[in-house]
C-alpha positions as CSV (number, residue, x, y, z in Angstrom):
1,M,-4.9,7.2,31.0
2,T,-6.1,10.1,28.4
3,L,-5.2,9.9,24.7
4,K,-3.0,12.8,24.9
5,R,-0.9,11.6,27.7
6,F,-0.4,8.2,26.1
7,E,0.7,9.7,22.8
8,K,3.0,12.1,24.7
9,I,4.5,9.2,26.7
10,S,4.9,7.2,23.3
11,R,6.7,10.2,21.7
12,Y,9.4,10.5,24.4
13,F,9.6,6.8,25.0
14,H,13.4,5.7,25.0
15,L,15.2,2.6,26.5
16,N,18.7,4.0,26.5
17,D,20.8,7.2,26.3
18,N,21.6,7.9,22.9
19,T,24.6,10.2,23.8
20,T,26.4,7.1,25.1
21,Q,26.4,5.5,21.8
22,G,30.2,5.1,20.2
23,P,30.8,6.5,16.8
24,R,30.1,4.7,13.9
25,G,32.9,2.5,12.4
26,T,34.7,2.1,16.0
27,Q,34.7,-0.6,18.3
28,G,32.2,0.9,20.7
29,F,29.4,1.4,18.1
30,D,26.5,-0.9,18.8
31,R,23.8,-1.3,16.1
32,L,21.4,-2.5,18.9
33,H,22.2,0.3,21.4
34,K,18.6,1.7,21.5
35,I,17.6,-1.6,23.1
36,R,20.6,-3.0,24.6
37,P,19.6,-2.5,28.4
38,V,16.1,-4.4,27.8
39,L,17.8,-7.1,25.7
40,D,20.5,-7.7,28.2
41,A,18.0,-7.9,31.3
42,T,15.7,-10.0,29.3
43,R,18.4,-12.6,28.4
44,T,19.7,-13.0,32.0
45,T,15.9,-13.4,33.4
46,F,15.1,-15.9,30.9
47,K,18.2,-18.1,31.8
48,S,17.8,-17.8,35.6
49,E,13.8,-18.1,36.0
50,M,13.2,-21.0,33.4
51,N,14.4,-24.5,33.6
52,P,13.6,-25.9,30.2
53,P,12.9,-29.5,29.7
54,Q,15.0,-32.2,28.0
55,Q,13.4,-31.8,24.6
56,Q,14.4,-28.4,22.9
57,S,14.0,-27.5,19.4
58,I,15.8,-24.9,17.4
59,D,13.5,-22.6,15.3
60,E,13.4,-19.0,14.0
61,G,10.6,-16.5,14.2
62,M,10.0,-13.3,12.0
63,I,8.8,-10.1,13.1
64,K,7.0,-8.1,10.3
65,Y,8.9,-4.9,9.3
66,K,9.3,-3.0,6.1
67,G,11.4,-0.4,7.1
68,R,15.1,0.3,6.6
69,F,17.4,-1.9,8.9
70,F,20.7,-3.9,8.6
71,A,19.0,-7.3,9.9
72,R,15.8,-7.2,7.7
73,Q,15.7,-10.4,5.8
74,Y,13.6,-12.1,3.0
75,M,12.5,-15.8,3.9
76,P,9.9,-16.9,1.0
77,S,9.0,-19.9,2.8
78,K,7.7,-18.0,5.9
79,P,4.3,-16.6,6.5
80,V,5.8,-13.3,7.3
81,K,8.4,-12.9,4.3
82,R,10.0,-9.7,5.3
83,G,11.2,-8.8,8.7
84,L,13.6,-9.1,11.7
85,K,14.3,-12.8,12.0
86,F,15.0,-14.1,15.6
87,D,16.6,-17.4,16.5
88,F,14.8,-18.8,19.7
89,Y,17.9,-21.3,20.5
90,T,20.7,-19.8,18.6
91,Y,23.5,-22.1,17.0
92,D,26.3,-21.7,14.6
93,S,24.9,-22.8,11.3
94,G,28.3,-23.1,9.7
95,G,29.1,-26.0,12.0
96,F,27.0,-28.6,10.0
97,P,29.2,-30.9,8.1
98,E,29.6,-30.0,4.3
99,E,28.9,-33.7,3.4
100,L,25.4,-33.5,4.6
101,R,24.6,-30.5,3.4
102,C,23.4,-31.7,-0.4
103,P,23.9,-35.4,-0.6
104,N,22.5,-37.5,-3.5
105,L,19.8,-39.4,-1.6
106,R,16.4,-41.2,-2.4
107,R,13.4,-40.6,-0.5
108,G,13.8,-42.4,3.1
109,E,17.5,-42.6,2.9
110,T,19.5,-41.1,5.7
111,L,23.2,-40.0,5.9
112,Q,24.5,-39.5,9.5
113,M,27.7,-38.2,11.2
114,Q,28.5,-38.1,14.8
115,H,31.2,-36.2,16.9
116,D,31.1,-36.9,20.7
117,Q,27.5,-36.5,21.7
118,V,26.4,-34.3,18.8
119,I,24.6,-36.5,15.8
120,A,24.3,-34.5,12.3
121,T,21.3,-36.1,10.3
122,A,20.5,-35.7,6.8
123,W,17.2,-37.3,5.8
124,K,15.4,-37.3,2.2
125,D,11.8,-36.8,2.6
126,K,10.2,-34.5,-0.3
127,K,13.0,-32.2,0.3
128,M,16.0,-32.5,2.5
129,V,15.9,-32.5,6.3
130,H,18.7,-31.5,8.5
131,V,18.8,-32.0,12.2
132,L,21.4,-31.6,14.9
133,S,20.6,-33.6,18.1
134,T,22.4,-34.3,21.5
135,N,19.9,-36.3,23.1
136,C,19.2,-39.0,20.5
137,S,20.5,-42.4,19.2
138,P,21.4,-42.7,15.5
139,L,20.0,-46.1,15.7
140,G,16.3,-47.4,15.9
141,Y,14.7,-46.3,12.3
142,G,11.0,-46.4,12.6
143,P,8.3,-46.2,9.7
144,V,6.4,-43.0,8.9
145,V,3.6,-42.7,6.5
146,R,3.9,-40.6,3.3
147,R,1.4,-39.8,0.5
148,T,2.6,-40.3,-2.9
149,R,1.8,-38.3,-6.1
150,G,-0.7,-40.8,-7.2
151,G,-2.6,-40.3,-3.9
152,N,-1.6,-43.8,-2.5
153,F,0.3,-44.0,1.0
154,Q,3.8,-45.3,1.4
155,E,5.7,-46.3,4.4
156,V,9.4,-44.2,4.7
157,M,11.9,-45.3,7.2
158,C,12.8,-42.2,9.6
159,P,15.5,-41.7,11.5
160,P,15.0,-41.1,15.3
161,P,16.4,-37.4,15.6
162,V,13.9,-36.6,13.1
163,A,11.1,-38.4,14.5
164,A,11.7,-36.5,18.1
165,Y,12.1,-33.1,16.3
166,Q,8.6,-33.5,14.7
167,K,7.1,-34.6,18.3
168,F,8.6,-31.7,20.0
169,M,8.9,-28.8,17.3
170,S,5.6,-27.4,18.1
171,G,6.8,-25.3,20.9
172,V,8.1,-22.7,18.8
173,D,5.1,-22.7,16.6
174,R,2.8,-22.3,19.7
175,C,4.8,-19.2,20.8
176,M,4.2,-17.7,17.3
177,Q,0.6,-18.2,17.6
178,Q,0.2,-16.8,20.8
179,R,2.0,-13.9,19.8
180,A,-0.4,-13.2,16.8
181,K,-3.6,-13.5,19.0
182,N,-2.9,-10.2,21.2
183,P,0.1,-8.7,19.9
184,V,1.7,-5.8,21.8
185,G,2.5,-2.2,20.7
186,R,1.5,-0.2,17.8
187,P,3.2,0.1,14.1
188,S,6.1,2.3,14.0
189,K,8.8,3.1,11.6
190,K,11.4,2.8,14.2
191,Y,13.1,-0.7,14.3
192,W,13.7,-0.8,18.0
193,K,10.2,-0.4,18.9
194,F,9.5,-3.6,16.9
195,F,12.3,-5.3,19.2
196,F,10.7,-4.1,22.2
197,N,7.2,-5.1,21.4
198,F,8.6,-8.7,20.5
199,I,10.5,-8.9,23.8
200,M,7.3,-7.8,25.8
201,E,5.3,-10.6,23.9
202,V,7.7,-13.2,24.5
203,S,8.1,-12.3,27.9
204,L,4.6,-12.4,28.6
205,I,4.4,-15.8,27.2
206,N,7.4,-17.2,29.2
207,A,5.6,-15.8,32.4
208,F,2.5,-17.4,31.5
209,E,4.1,-20.8,31.1
210,V,6.2,-20.3,34.4
211,F,2.7,-19.3,36.1
212,N,1.1,-22.3,35.0
213,K,3.8,-24.8,36.2
214,T,4.1,-23.1,39.6
215,S,0.9,-21.8,40.7
216,S,-0.8,-23.6,43.4
217,K,-4.2,-25.1,43.1
218,T,-5.6,-22.7,46.0
219,V,-5.6,-19.7,43.7
220,Q,-9.0,-18.8,42.3
221,L,-9.0,-18.9,38.6
222,K,-11.4,-19.1,35.8
223,S,-12.4,-22.5,34.6
224,R,-10.6,-21.5,31.4
225,Y,-7.7,-19.4,32.1
226,D,-5.8,-18.2,29.0
227,L,-3.0,-15.9,28.2
228,L,-5.3,-12.9,27.6
229,D,-6.9,-13.5,31.0
230,F,-3.1,-13.4,32.4
231,R,-2.1,-10.4,30.7
232,I,-5.2,-8.6,32.0
233,D,-4.4,-9.6,35.4
234,V,-0.6,-8.6,35.0
235,S,-1.9,-5.0,33.7
236,N,-4.1,-4.7,36.7
237,K,-1.2,-5.6,39.2
238,L,0.9,-3.1,37.5
239,I,-1.5,-0.4,37.7
240,G,-2.4,-1.3,41.2
241,G,-5.3,0.9,42.6
242,F,-4.5,4.0,40.6
243,R,-7.8,5.1,38.7
244,G,-6.7,8.6,37.6
245,R,-6.2,11.9,39.1
246,K,-8.7,14.1,40.5
247,R,-9.2,17.2,38.6
248,G,-10.7,20.5,39.8
249,L,-13.8,21.8,38.5
250,S,-13.3,24.3,35.6
251,M,-13.8,28.0,37.1
252,Q,-16.4,29.9,34.9
253,N,-17.8,33.4,35.2
254,T,-21.1,32.6,35.9
255,L,-22.2,36.2,35.5
256,D,-21.5,35.8,31.5
257,L,-24.0,33.0,31.3
258,P,-27.7,33.7,30.5
259,H,-29.0,31.5,33.2
260,N,-27.3,29.8,36.0
261,F,-29.1,27.2,38.5
262,V,-27.3,27.9,41.8
263,K,-27.9,27.7,45.5
264,L,-29.5,31.2,46.5
265,D,-28.9,32.9,50.0
266,R,-32.5,32.8,51.3
267,S,-34.8,30.5,53.1
268,K,-36.8,27.5,51.2
269,S,-39.9,28.7,49.1
270,T,-42.3,26.9,46.9
271,C,-41.2,26.0,43.3
272,K,-42.8,28.5,40.8
273,W,-42.2,25.8,37.7
274,C,-44.0,23.4,39.6
275,T,-46.9,25.6,41.0
276,K,-47.5,27.0,37.3
277,H,-47.9,23.8,35.8
278,G,-50.2,22.5,38.6
279,E,-47.9,20.2,40.4
280,K,-50.0,18.7,43.4
281,K,-47.0,17.8,45.3
282,R,-45.6,20.3,47.8
283,K,-42.2,21.0,46.8
284,E,-39.6,23.5,48.6
285,T,-36.0,24.5,47.1
286,V,-33.4,26.9,48.0
287,N,-32.1,26.8,44.4
288,G,-32.9,29.1,41.7
289,C,-31.5,31.5,38.7
290,I,-29.6,34.3,39.7
291,H,-30.7,36.4,37.0
292,N,-34.4,36.2,37.5
293,S,-36.9,35.1,39.9
294,M,-37.5,31.7,38.8
295,T,-37.0,29.3,41.8
């Protein structure tokens, strides 16, 4: 694909019909109207094609964005401080018990509340740690080693929900790491393009995880087949056998040029250039210049 063609496709690239957007302030107005079809399609596909394991963690990811948009947030504790925030497994943060939000606890102390199968845990480490869990028992505390201010080590009792979260929380961090290695798209001032690039990145990562779990051993792959190799293979499959359209030769008026080496309408003759410079090999040609007798 040529540069001009790529720029023209990027210029007229849209995901939804802007004329179907409802007026601002009405019930039919959607702030994510420009990207709604892709967002709905990927949500449906993620739910139907992926069966997650038992251990799942809830975390948030940021898309770096400095433009004007209602969803842009500032999170000083994140590596990307300003941008669009995504919840990978969304939940209602307002449902956390008020008694566990800011309890007066010392390091290693825990306060828990339970409703049916949901356990809310507040644990004091250096800072307060809040965890919601549905697959852990509130009993069975275990020791963890923490460093003190003097450089010594101290054992602190840790509740099972926090220990399970620390063990399986790396999935979201791994996803963000893979996104940063080979990002999709180019910088833009339009917010919906950032959403689209993020959805493309997460879709490729999910497809790579499904491929690793379902691919048979008969598939011939490299000894170290990573996400970049998978993305290259996906691109080649989408392109298929297309290698560009054949273009016709540009028609130029040969009479306007000073010299033109063309095929002449005559029999073969010796090359005057070779004869003049003492070439010993016999060479005959039917090509020459139409403006002079040089053959």
